[in-house]
C-alpha positions in Angstrom: 113.8 98.6 112.7 116.8 97.4 114.6 117.5 97.0 119.1 119.9 100.1 118.2 119.0 103.7 119.1 119.5 106.0 116.4 122.7 108.2 115.9 121.6 110.6 114.0 118.3 111.1 112.2 117.2 112.8 109.2 114.0 113.6 107.6 114.6 112.1 103.8 112.3 110.8 100.9 113.5 107.6 99.2 114.2 107.4 95.3 111.7 105.4 94.2 111.4 105.2 90.3 109.1 108.5 89.5 107.9 109.2 93.2 110.6 109.8 96.3 108.2 108.4 99.6 108.6 111.0 102.7 109.8 109.3 105.6 113.1 109.1 107.8 116.7 107.9 107.2 118.7 106.7 110.7 121.2 106.0 111.6 122.1 103.2 114.9 125.2 101.6 115.0 124.9 98.5 112.9 122.8 100.0 110.5 121.5 102.5 108.5 117.2 102.5 108.3 114.9 104.4 106.1 111.5 104.5 108.5 108.7 105.0 105.2 105.9 107.0 106.2 101.7 108.3 104.5 100.4 106.4 102.0 103.4 105.1 99.2 105.3 103.7 101.8 103.9 99.8 100.6 107.8 98.7 100.0 109.6 101.9 100.8 111.0 100.7 104.0 115.1 100.0 103.7 117.5 98.7 105.9 121.6 97.8 105.5 124.2 96.3 107.9 126.9 98.4 107.7 128.8 96.4 106.4 126.9 95.8 103.5 127.3 99.8 102.3 130.4 99.7 100.1 130.2 103.8 99.3 128.8 106.5 100.4 127.7 109.6 98.0 125.9 112.2 96.0 124.3 111.5 92.9 122.4 114.0 90.3 118.5 114.9 91.0 116.3 113.4 87.5 114.0 116.3 87.3 111.4 114.7 88.1 109.4 117.1 90.5 107.8 114.0 92.2 110.5 112.9 92.8 113.2 116.0 94.5 113.3 117.5 91.1 117.0 118.6 90.2 118.1 117.9 94.0 121.6 115.8 94.4 120.8 112.6 96.7 122.2 110.5 98.6 123.3 107.9 97.4 124.4 104.5 98.6 126.2 102.1 97.0 126.1 98.0 98.3 128.5 95.3 97.5 126.5 94.1 94.7 126.8 97.2 93.1 122.8 98.7 94.1 122.6 101.7 94.1 119.9 103.5 97.0 118.8 107.0 96.4 118.0 109.8 99.5 116.1 113.3 99.1 118.0 114.9 102.1 117.8 118.5 103.6 121.8 118.5 105.1 122.8 116.4 101.7 126.5 117.0 102.8 126.8 116.9 106.4 124.6 113.7 106.5 127.1 112.1 103.6 130.1 113.0 106.6 128.5 111.9 109.6 126.9 108.4 108.0 130.8 108.0 106.7 132.1 108.9 110.0 130.8 106.2 111.4 130.8 103.6 108.9 135.3 104.3 108.6 135.5 103.9 112.8 133.6 99.9 112.1 
């Protein structure tokens, strides 16, 4: 994790291929960080500086039971075009909060 204290945190799961790894998504002053929890955590940590985030939106679910089912996901699009997906219960407010912080920079 960065030295920043979280401005907001959400219980989340990172969609990875056929599974969703549980953990916590954190929004800090400079980064968006996913800290995985549990057995499936290997390789699931994610951290990106705000300056590399090109867009914040939603993506449709895959329908696969172990990857979060049909629920929409938070989609972070980075400057290189890669997309990172997270299942979050309060999706709209999380996306709005992240956009709010990113636009203040």
